[in-house]
Backbone atoms as SQL, in Angstrom:
CREATE TABLE atoms (id INTEGER PRIMARY KEY, chain TEXT, resi INTEGER, resn TEXT, atom TEXT, x REAL, y REAL, z REAL);
INSERT INTO atoms VALUES
  (1, 'A', 1, 'MET', 'N', 0.978, 104.882, 92.522),
  (2, 'A', 1, 'MET', 'CA', 0.671, 106.304, 92.567),
  (3, 'A', 1, 'MET', 'C', 1.390, 106.915, 93.763),
  (4, 'A', 2, 'ASN', 'N', 2.080, 108.001, 93.520),
  (5, 'A', 2, 'ASN', 'CA', 2.767, 108.744, 94.582),
  (6, 'A', 2, 'ASN', 'C', 2.009, 110.036, 94.855),
  (7, 'A', 3, 'THR', 'N', 1.889, 110.385, 96.126),
  (8, 'A', 3, 'THR', 'CA', 1.258, 111.640, 96.515),
  (9, 'A', 3, 'THR', 'C', 2.269, 112.472, 97.285),
  (10, 'A', 4, 'TYR', 'N', 2.479, 113.696, 96.828),
  (11, 'A', 4, 'TYR', 'CA', 3.416, 114.630, 97.452),
  (12, 'A', 4, 'TYR', 'C', 2.620, 115.817, 97.968),
  (13, 'A', 5, 'ARG', 'N', 2.914, 116.244, 99.178),
  (14, 'A', 5, 'ARG', 'CA', 2.254, 117.420, 99.759),
  (15, 'A', 5, 'ARG', 'C', 3.326, 118.398, 100.227),
  (16, 'A', 6, 'TYR', 'N', 3.086, 119.674, 99.945),
  (17, 'A', 6, 'TYR', 'CA', 4.072, 120.689, 100.314),
  (18, 'A', 6, 'TYR', 'C', 3.348, 122.010, 100.567),
  (19, 'A', 7, 'THR', 'N', 3.822, 122.769, 101.531),
  (20, 'A', 7, 'THR', 'CA', 3.263, 124.074, 101.863),
  (21, 'A', 7, 'THR', 'C', 4.315, 125.141, 101.587),
  (22, 'A', 8, 'PHE', 'N', 3.897, 126.225, 100.923),
  (23, 'A', 8, 'PHE', 'CA', 4.822, 127.313, 100.617),
  (24, 'A', 8, 'PHE', 'C', 4.057, 128.629, 100.595),
  (25, 'A', 9, 'ALA', 'N', 4.775, 129.727, 100.567),
  (26, 'A', 9, 'ALA', 'CA', 4.160, 131.058, 100.573),
  (27, 'A', 9, 'ALA', 'C', 4.575, 131.834, 99.329),
  (28, 'A', 10, 'ALA', 'N', 3.671, 132.684, 98.867),
  (29, 'A', 10, 'ALA', 'CA', 3.953, 133.612, 97.768),
  (30, 'A', 10, 'ALA', 'C', 3.116, 134.864, 98.000),
  (31, 'A', 11, 'ALA', 'N', 3.621, 135.977, 97.531),
  (32, 'A', 11, 'ALA', 'CA', 2.923, 137.252, 97.723),
  (33, 'A', 11, 'ALA', 'C', 1.783, 137.404, 96.724),
  (34, 'A', 12, 'CYS', 'N', 0.700, 137.983, 97.190),
  (35, 'A', 12, 'CYS', 'CA', -0.430, 138.326, 96.324),
  (36, 'A', 12, 'CYS', 'C', -0.024, 139.536, 95.474),
  (37, 'A', 13, 'PRO', 'N', -0.161, 139.461, 94.138),
  (38, 'A', 13, 'PRO', 'CA', 0.198, 140.605, 93.302),
  (39, 'A', 13, 'PRO', 'C', -0.703, 141.816, 93.543),
  (40, 'A', 14, 'GLY', 'N', -1.882, 141.593, 94.087),
  (41, 'A', 14, 'GLY', 'CA', -2.821, 142.685, 94.310),
  (42, 'A', 14, 'GLY', 'C', -2.424, 143.618, 95.436),
  (43, 'A', 15, 'ASN', 'N', -1.905, 143.032, 96.545),
  (44, 'A', 15, 'ASN', 'CA', -1.585, 143.878, 97.700),
  (45, 'A', 15, 'ASN', 'C', -0.327, 143.459, 98.456),
  (46, 'A', 16, 'GLY', 'N', 0.385, 142.450, 97.966),
  (47, 'A', 16, 'GLY', 'CA', 1.630, 142.034, 98.598),
  (48, 'A', 16, 'GLY', 'C', 1.462, 141.128, 99.804),
  (49, 'A', 17, 'GLU', 'N', 0.218, 140.834, 100.194),
  (50, 'A', 17, 'GLU', 'CA', -0.027, 139.954, 101.341),
  (51, 'A', 17, 'GLU', 'C', 0.527, 138.556, 101.065),
  (52, 'A', 18, 'GLN', 'N', 1.171, 137.965, 102.066),
  (53, 'A', 18, 'GLN', 'CA', 1.699, 136.610, 101.922),
  (54, 'A', 18, 'GLN', 'C', 0.548, 135.608, 101.979),
  (55, 'A', 19, 'ILE', 'N', 0.460, 134.779, 100.964),
  (56, 'A', 19, 'ILE', 'CA', -0.563, 133.746, 100.876),
  (57, 'A', 19, 'ILE', 'C', 0.127, 132.402, 101.106),
  (58, 'A', 20, 'ILE', 'N', -0.453, 131.586, 101.974),
  (59, 'A', 20, 'ILE', 'CA', 0.086, 130.255, 102.253),
  (60, 'A', 20, 'ILE', 'C', -0.645, 129.256, 101.359),
  (61, 'A', 21, 'TYR', 'N', 0.126, 128.556, 100.532),
  (62, 'A', 21, 'TYR', 'CA', -0.424, 127.578, 99.597),
  (63, 'A', 21, 'TYR', 'C', -0.178, 126.167, 100.100),
  (64, 'A', 22, 'SER', 'N', -1.149, 125.309, 99.861),
  (65, 'A', 22, 'SER', 'CA', -1.043, 123.888, 100.174),
  (66, 'A', 22, 'SER', 'C', -1.120, 123.130, 98.852),
  (67, 'A', 23, 'LEU', 'N', -0.023, 122.490, 98.490),
  (68, 'A', 23, 'LEU', 'CA', 0.088, 121.765, 97.226),
  (69, 'A', 23, 'LEU', 'C', -0.071, 120.271, 97.474),
  (70, 'A', 24, 'GLU', 'N', -0.848, 119.627, 96.622),
  (71, 'A', 24, 'GLU', 'CA', -0.902, 118.165, 96.601),
  (72, 'A', 24, 'GLU', 'C', -0.678, 117.743, 95.163),
  (73, 'A', 25, 'LEU', 'N', 0.308, 116.898, 94.949),
  (74, 'A', 25, 'LEU', 'CA', 0.667, 116.425, 93.616),
  (75, 'A', 25, 'LEU', 'C', 0.593, 114.908, 93.615),
  (76, 'A', 26, 'GLN', 'N', -0.190, 114.354, 92.691),
  (77, 'A', 26, 'GLN', 'CA', -0.273, 112.905, 92.528),
  (78, 'A', 26, 'GLN', 'C', 0.323, 112.565, 91.177),
  (79, 'A', 27, 'ASN', 'N', 1.254, 111.615, 91.185),
  (80, 'A', 27, 'ASN', 'CA', 1.954, 111.265, 89.961),
  (81, 'A', 27, 'ASN', 'C', 2.352, 109.799, 90.013),
  (82, 'A', 28, 'ALA', 'N', 2.187, 109.109, 88.899),
  (83, 'A', 28, 'ALA', 'CA', 2.592, 107.707, 88.830),
  (84, 'A', 28, 'ALA', 'C', 4.113, 107.583, 88.844),
  (85, 'A', 29, 'ASP', 'N', 4.797, 108.611, 88.379),
  (86, 'A', 29, 'ASP', 'CA', 6.260, 108.610, 88.359),
  (87, 'A', 29, 'ASP', 'C', 6.813, 109.252, 89.623),
  (88, 'A', 30, 'MET', 'N', 8.073, 108.968, 89.910),
  (89, 'A', 30, 'MET', 'CA', 8.736, 109.615, 91.038),
  (90, 'A', 30, 'MET', 'C', 9.014, 111.075, 90.685),
  (91, 'A', 31, 'VAL', 'N', 8.739, 111.954, 91.619),
  (92, 'A', 31, 'VAL', 'CA', 9.081, 113.368, 91.478),
  (93, 'A', 31, 'VAL', 'C', 10.039, 113.691, 92.610),
  (94, 'A', 32, 'ARG', 'N', 11.183, 114.233, 92.283),
  (95, 'A', 32, 'ARG', 'CA', 12.162, 114.543, 93.331),
  (96, 'A', 32, 'ARG', 'C', 11.659, 115.686, 94.201),
  (97, 'A', 33, 'VAL', 'N', 11.756, 115.477, 95.494),
  (98, 'A', 33, 'VAL', 'CA', 11.308, 116.470, 96.468),
  (99, 'A', 33, 'VAL', 'C', 12.026, 117.798, 96.250),
  (100, 'A', 34, 'GLU', 'N', 13.299, 117.747, 95.936),
  (101, 'A', 34, 'GLU', 'CA', 14.074, 118.965, 95.698),
  (102, 'A', 34, 'GLU', 'C', 13.500, 119.763, 94.529),
  (103, 'A', 35, 'HIS', 'N', 12.991, 119.059, 93.519),
  (104, 'A', 35, 'HIS', 'CA', 12.408, 119.742, 92.360),
  (105, 'A', 35, 'HIS', 'C', 11.101, 120.435, 92.736),
  (106, 'A', 36, 'ILE', 'N', 10.316, 119.786, 93.580),
  (107, 'A', 36, 'ILE', 'CA', 9.068, 120.410, 94.047),
  (108, 'A', 36, 'ILE', 'C', 9.386, 121.679, 94.829),
  (109, 'A', 37, 'LYS', 'N', 10.321, 121.581, 95.763),
  (110, 'A', 37, 'LYS', 'CA', 10.673, 122.737, 96.592),
  (111, 'A', 37, 'LYS', 'C', 11.223, 123.886, 95.750),
  (112, 'A', 38, 'THR', 'N', 12.077, 123.571, 94.784),
  (113, 'A', 38, 'THR', 'CA', 12.667, 124.602, 93.929),
  (114, 'A', 38, 'THR', 'C', 11.602, 125.265, 93.060),
  (115, 'A', 39, 'ALA', 'N', 10.728, 124.463, 92.452),
  (116, 'A', 39, 'ALA', 'CA', 9.681, 125.018, 91.589),
  (117, 'A', 39, 'ALA', 'C', 8.746, 125.935, 92.374),
  (118, 'A', 40, 'CYS', 'N', 8.417, 125.551, 93.589),
  (119, 'A', 40, 'CYS', 'CA', 7.542, 126.394, 94.420),
  (120, 'A', 40, 'CYS', 'C', 8.261, 127.675, 94.837),
  (121, 'A', 41, 'ALA', 'N', 9.551, 127.580, 95.129),
  (122, 'A', 41, 'ALA', 'CA', 10.326, 128.749, 95.554),
  (123, 'A', 41, 'ALA', 'C', 10.458, 129.786, 94.437),
  (124, 'A', 42, 'LEU', 'N', 10.340, 129.357, 93.189),
  (125, 'A', 42, 'LEU', 'CA', 10.412, 130.288, 92.060),
  (126, 'A', 42, 'LEU', 'C', 9.233, 131.255, 92.046),
  (127, 'A', 43, 'HIS', 'N', 8.165, 130.893, 92.736),
  (128, 'A', 43, 'HIS', 'CA', 6.957, 131.718, 92.770),
  (129, 'A', 43, 'HIS', 'C', 6.952, 132.569, 94.030),
  (130, 'A', 44, 'ARG', 'N', 7.666, 133.672, 93.979),
  (131, 'A', 44, 'ARG', 'CA', 7.686, 134.605, 95.111),
  (132, 'A', 44, 'ARG', 'C', 6.425, 135.460, 95.125),
  (133, 'A', 45, 'GLU', 'N', 5.804, 135.601, 93.946),
  (134, 'A', 45, 'GLU', 'CA', 4.586, 136.390, 93.792),
  (135, 'A', 45, 'GLU', 'C', 3.797, 135.796, 92.634),
  (136, 'A', 46, 'GLY', 'N', 2.482, 135.854, 92.721),
  (137, 'A', 46, 'GLY', 'CA', 1.685, 135.384, 91.593),
  (138, 'A', 46, 'GLY', 'C', 0.264, 135.043, 91.978),
  (139, 'A', 47, 'PHE', 'N', -0.569, 134.928, 90.962),
  (140, 'A', 47, 'PHE', 'CA', -1.946, 134.502, 91.158),
  (141, 'A', 47, 'PHE', 'C', -1.987, 132.981, 91.241),
  (142, 'A', 48, 'GLN', 'N', -2.848, 132.465, 92.087),
  (143, 'A', 48, 'GLN', 'CA', -2.909, 131.025, 92.332),
  (144, 'A', 48, 'GLN', 'C', -3.073, 130.231, 91.045),
  (145, 'A', 49, 'GLU', 'N', -3.969, 130.667, 90.178),
  (146, 'A', 49, 'GLU', 'CA', -4.231, 129.928, 88.947),
  (147, 'A', 49, 'GLU', 'C', -2.982, 129.834, 88.071),
  (148, 'A', 50, 'HIS', 'N', -2.186, 130.898, 88.019),
  (149, 'A', 50, 'HIS', 'CA', -0.958, 130.884, 87.220),
  (150, 'A', 50, 'HIS', 'C', 0.105, 130.001, 87.863),
  (151, 'A', 51, 'ILE', 'N', 0.206, 130.057, 89.172),
  (152, 'A', 51, 'ILE', 'CA', 1.161, 129.200, 89.886),
  (153, 'A', 51, 'ILE', 'C', 0.809, 127.736, 89.643),
  (154, 'A', 52, 'ALA', 'N', -0.472, 127.400, 89.763),
  (155, 'A', 52, 'ALA', 'CA', -0.915, 126.018, 89.549),
  (156, 'A', 52, 'ALA', 'C', -0.603, 125.554, 88.130),
  (157, 'A', 53, 'GLN', 'N', -0.856, 126.409, 87.137),
  (158, 'A', 53, 'GLN', 'CA', -0.577, 126.043, 85.746),
  (159, 'A', 53, 'GLN', 'C', 0.904, 125.773, 85.532),
  (160, 'A', 54, 'ASP', 'N', 1.760, 126.619, 86.114),
  (161, 'A', 54, 'ASP', 'CA', 3.197, 126.419, 85.961),
  (162, 'A', 54, 'ASP', 'C', 3.643, 125.111, 86.611),
  (163, 'A', 55, 'LEU', 'N', 3.200, 124.865, 87.837),
  (164, 'A', 55, 'LEU', 'CA', 3.600, 123.638, 88.529),
  (165, 'A', 55, 'LEU', 'C', 3.090, 122.406, 87.790),
  (166, 'A', 56, 'HIS', 'N', 1.878, 122.484, 87.266),
  (167, 'A', 56, 'HIS', 'CA', 1.342, 121.342, 86.521),
  (168, 'A', 56, 'HIS', 'C', 2.129, 121.106, 85.232),
  (169, 'A', 57, 'SER', 'N', 2.546, 122.168, 84.565),
  (170, 'A', 57, 'SER', 'CA', 3.334, 121.999, 83.335),
  (171, 'A', 57, 'SER', 'C', 4.690, 121.366, 83.640),
  (172, 'A', 58, 'ARG', 'N', 5.225, 121.605, 84.832),
  (173, 'A', 58, 'ARG', 'CA', 6.510, 121.024, 85.220),
  (174, 'A', 58, 'ARG', 'C', 6.395, 119.556, 85.620),
  (175, 'A', 59, 'PHE', 'N', 5.317, 119.212, 86.336),
  (176, 'A', 59, 'PHE', 'CA', 5.240, 117.890, 86.961),
  (177, 'A', 59, 'PHE', 'C', 4.170, 116.977, 86.385),
  (178, 'A', 60, 'GLY', 'N', 3.179, 117.531, 85.693),
  (179, 'A', 60, 'GLY', 'CA', 2.105, 116.697, 85.163),
  (180, 'A', 60, 'GLY', 'C', 1.285, 116.075, 86.283),
  (181, 'A', 61, 'GLY', 'N', 0.709, 114.916, 86.007),
  (182, 'A', 61, 'GLY', 'CA', -0.097, 114.225, 87.006),
  (183, 'A', 61, 'GLY', 'C', -1.346, 115.016, 87.359),
  (184, 'A', 62, 'ARG', 'N', -1.785, 114.851, 88.597),
  (185, 'A', 62, 'ARG', 'CA', -2.946, 115.593, 89.106),
  (186, 'A', 62, 'ARG', 'C', -2.452, 116.530, 90.190),
  (187, 'A', 63, 'LEU', 'N', -2.766, 117.790, 90.045),
  (188, 'A', 63, 'LEU', 'CA', -2.281, 118.807, 90.966),
  (189, 'A', 63, 'LEU', 'C', -3.466, 119.521, 91.605),
  (190, 'A', 64, 'THR', 'N', -3.412, 119.662, 92.929),
  (191, 'A', 64, 'THR', 'CA', -4.400, 120.442, 93.663),
  (192, 'A', 64, 'THR', 'C', -3.651, 121.502, 94.449),
  (193, 'A', 65, 'LEU', 'N', -4.050, 122.752, 94.284),
  (194, 'A', 65, 'LEU', 'CA', -3.430, 123.861, 95.003),
  (195, 'A', 65, 'LEU', 'C', -4.534, 124.606, 95.747),
  (196, 'A', 66, 'ARG', 'N', -4.369, 124.735, 97.073),
  (197, 'A', 66, 'ARG', 'CA', -5.378, 125.374, 97.921),
  (198, 'A', 66, 'ARG', 'C', -4.760, 126.554, 98.658),
  (199, 'A', 67, 'ALA', 'N', -5.582, 127.591, 98.863),
  (200, 'A', 67, 'ALA', 'CA', -5.130, 128.738, 99.658),
  (201, 'A', 67, 'ALA', 'C', -6.330, 129.588, 100.042),
  (202, 'A', 68, 'MET', 'N', -6.124, 130.399, 101.069),
  (203, 'A', 68, 'MET', 'CA', -7.128, 131.356, 101.522),
  (204, 'A', 68, 'MET', 'C', -6.671, 132.738, 101.070),
  (205, 'A', 69, 'HIS', 'N', -7.495, 133.404, 100.259),
  (206, 'A', 69, 'HIS', 'CA', -7.182, 134.730, 99.732),
  (207, 'A', 69, 'HIS', 'C', -8.192, 135.733, 100.274),
  (208, 'A', 70, 'HIS', 'N', -7.770, 136.531, 101.222),
  (209, 'A', 70, 'HIS', 'CA', -8.629, 137.583, 101.762),
  (210, 'A', 70, 'HIS', 'C', -9.984, 137.027, 102.214),
  (211, 'A', 71, 'GLY', 'N', -9.948, 135.870, 102.864),
  (212, 'A', 71, 'GLY', 'CA', -11.163, 135.252, 103.379),
  (213, 'A', 71, 'GLY', 'C', -11.885, 134.339, 102.401),
  (214, 'A', 72, 'VAL', 'N', -11.377, 134.234, 101.172),
  (215, 'A', 72, 'VAL', 'CA', -11.983, 133.365, 100.164),
  (216, 'A', 72, 'VAL', 'C', -11.058, 132.176, 99.939),
  (217, 'A', 73, 'GLU', 'N', -11.579, 130.965, 100.184),
  (218, 'A', 73, 'GLU', 'CA', -10.778, 129.765, 99.939),
  (219, 'A', 73, 'GLU', 'C', -10.873, 129.403, 98.463),
  (220, 'A', 74, 'ILE', 'N', -9.715, 129.202, 97.850),
  (221, 'A', 74, 'ILE', 'CA', -9.658, 128.828, 96.435),
  (222, 'A', 74, 'ILE', 'C', -8.970, 127.475, 96.330),
  (223, 'A', 75, 'GLU', 'N', -9.550, 126.601, 95.521),
  (224, 'A', 75, 'GLU', 'CA', -8.945, 125.300, 95.239),
  (225, 'A', 75, 'GLU', 'C', -8.846, 125.164, 93.725),
  (226, 'A', 76, 'THR', 'N', -7.634, 124.991, 93.232),
  (227, 'A', 76, 'THR', 'CA', -7.384, 124.814, 91.807),
  (228, 'A', 76, 'THR', 'C', -6.959, 123.373, 91.589),
  (229, 'A', 77, 'VAL', 'N', -7.639, 122.664, 90.680),
  (230, 'A', 77, 'VAL', 'CA', -7.335, 121.265, 90.386),
  (231, 'A', 77, 'VAL', 'C', -7.045, 121.155, 88.896),
  (232, 'A', 78, 'LEU', 'N', -5.896, 120.577, 88.570),
  (233, 'A', 78, 'LEU', 'CA', -5.493, 120.400, 87.171),
  (234, 'A', 78, 'LEU', 'C', -5.037, 118.964, 86.948),
  (235, 'A', 79, 'GLY', 'N', -5.336, 118.435, 85.766),
  (236, 'A', 79, 'GLY', 'CA', -4.842, 117.125, 85.381),
  (237, 'A', 79, 'GLY', 'C', -5.729, 115.994, 85.854),
  (238, 'A', 80, 'ALA', 'N', -5.440, 114.839, 85.306),
  (239, 'A', 80, 'ALA', 'CA', -6.181, 113.623, 85.648),
  (240, 'A', 80, 'ALA', 'C', -5.263, 112.676, 86.397),
  (241, 'A', 81, 'ILE', 'N', -5.859, 111.830, 87.193),
  (242, 'A', 81, 'ILE', 'CA', -5.068, 110.817, 87.896),
  (243, 'A', 81, 'ILE', 'C', -4.591, 109.811, 86.866),
  (244, 'A', 82, 'GLN', 'N', -3.303, 109.540, 86.885),
  (245, 'A', 82, 'GLN', 'CA', -2.712, 108.602, 85.938),
  (246, 'A', 82, 'GLN', 'C', -2.962, 107.170, 86.409),
  (247, 'A', 83, 'PRO', 'N', -3.168, 106.252, 85.460),
  (248, 'A', 83, 'PRO', 'CA', -3.369, 104.838, 85.850),
  (249, 'A', 83, 'PRO', 'C', -2.103, 104.220, 86.396);
């Protein structure tokens, strides 16, 4: 099992505030770091749940995306841990 962690920023569609996201991706297969960085960079703006769904569709595995939105911490978890 490989665990990848990456931090990136995207604008909130509601007010343009920059939100700092913390991504954790667990995958039995190798995921190229460059692909993670590029996929995250494609999200200049968006809602956390939509960003998480897109990243999970690209990489599979188990994805956890965390961020603080206007004082509310949100954690989105998608997928199951692969054997």
